[in-house]
C-alpha positions as CSV (number, residue, x, y, z in Angstrom):
1,M,17.9,-3.2,-2.4
2,T,15.7,-1.3,-1.5
3,Y,12.4,-0.1,-3.5
4,K,11.2,3.6,-3.9
5,I,8.1,4.4,-3.1
6,N,5.7,7.4,-4.9
7,I,2.4,8.1,-4.1
8,L,-0.6,8.6,-6.9
9,E,-2.8,11.0,-6.2
10,N,-6.1,8.9,-5.5
11,A,-3.8,7.5,-2.8
12,D,-2.4,10.5,-2.1
13,D,-5.5,11.7,-0.5
14,D,-6.7,8.5,1.5
15,L,-4.1,9.7,3.5
16,D,-5.5,13.2,3.8
17,W,-8.2,11.9,5.2
18,L,-6.8,9.4,6.7
19,R,-4.7,12.1,8.9
20,K,-7.8,13.6,9.5
21,N,-9.7,10.8,11.0
22,D,-8.3,8.1,11.8
23,R,-5.0,8.7,13.0
24,N,-4.4,5.2,13.5
25,S,-4.4,3.4,10.1
26,Y,-2.6,6.4,9.1
27,V,1.0,5.6,10.9
28,K,-0.5,2.0,10.1
29,V,-0.2,2.8,6.3
30,F,3.2,4.5,6.4
31,D,4.5,1.5,9.0
32,F,3.8,-0.5,5.8
33,M,5.2,1.7,3.2
34,R,8.8,1.8,5.2
35,E,8.3,-2.9,4.8
36,I,7.2,-2.7,1.4
37,M,10.2,-0.1,0.8
38,N,12.6,-3.5,2.4
39,N,10.9,-6.4,0.5
40,P,7.6,-5.7,-0.6
41,R,6.5,-8.7,-0.8
42,S,5.8,-9.7,2.7
43,G,5.5,-9.1,5.9
44,T,2.9,-7.6,7.9
45,G,-0.8,-6.5,7.0
46,K,-0.8,-9.7,5.2
47,P,0.0,-9.1,2.8
48,E,-1.9,-11.2,-0.6
49,R,-0.8,-10.8,-4.6
50,L,-4.3,-9.5,-6.1
51,K,-5.8,-11.6,-8.7
52,Y,-7.4,-10.5,-12.0
53,F,-4.1,-8.3,-12.8
54,E,-2.2,-8.3,-15.0
55,K,1.3,-6.8,-13.3
56,E,2.3,-7.4,-9.6
57,V,-0.6,-6.6,-7.7
58,Y,-0.7,-6.5,-3.5
59,S,-3.1,-5.7,-0.6
60,R,-2.1,-5.6,3.3
61,R,-5.0,-5.5,5.1
62,V,-4.5,-1.9,7.8
63,N,-7.6,-2.0,9.3
64,Q,-11.0,-4.3,9.2
65,K,-12.5,-2.2,6.6
66,D,-9.7,-1.0,4.6
67,R,-6.5,-2.2,2.5
68,L,-3.1,-0.5,1.4
69,I,-2.8,-1.0,-2.7
70,Y,0.2,-1.2,-3.6
71,T,2.0,-2.2,-7.8
72,I,5.2,-3.6,-8.4
73,Y,7.6,-2.7,-10.8
74,E,10.5,-5.0,-9.9
75,S,12.3,-4.1,-13.2
76,L,12.0,-0.3,-11.9
77,K,12.7,-1.6,-8.4
78,E,9.5,0.6,-7.9
79,V,6.4,0.8,-5.7
80,D,3.4,2.5,-6.9
81,I,0.3,3.1,-4.1
82,S,-2.5,3.6,-5.0
83,S,-5.3,2.9,-2.6
84,C,-5.3,3.0,1.6
85,R,-8.4,3.3,1.6
86,G,-11.9,1.2,0.8
87,H,-11.3,-3.0,0.0
88,Y,-9.6,-3.2,-3.1
89,S,-11.9,-0.1,-4.8
């Protein structure tokens, strides 16, 4: 069963910035999204569940300073991508 990926507005802005300024990270984010569609809790980028959130929020390391932040909705089989740049902001 694959998960549906929803890219939220903030993440869309981040992707636009990465496309123009950091091509390697831009490609890496899409590789992560492909992985997340099949298994959002494991894979490359050191997936880590973030504490202090009621929902199932995960982080993956894009590069030294940027993280891909996403929320898993298991009952809907959906994943919301909320951020691709910065560190837990």
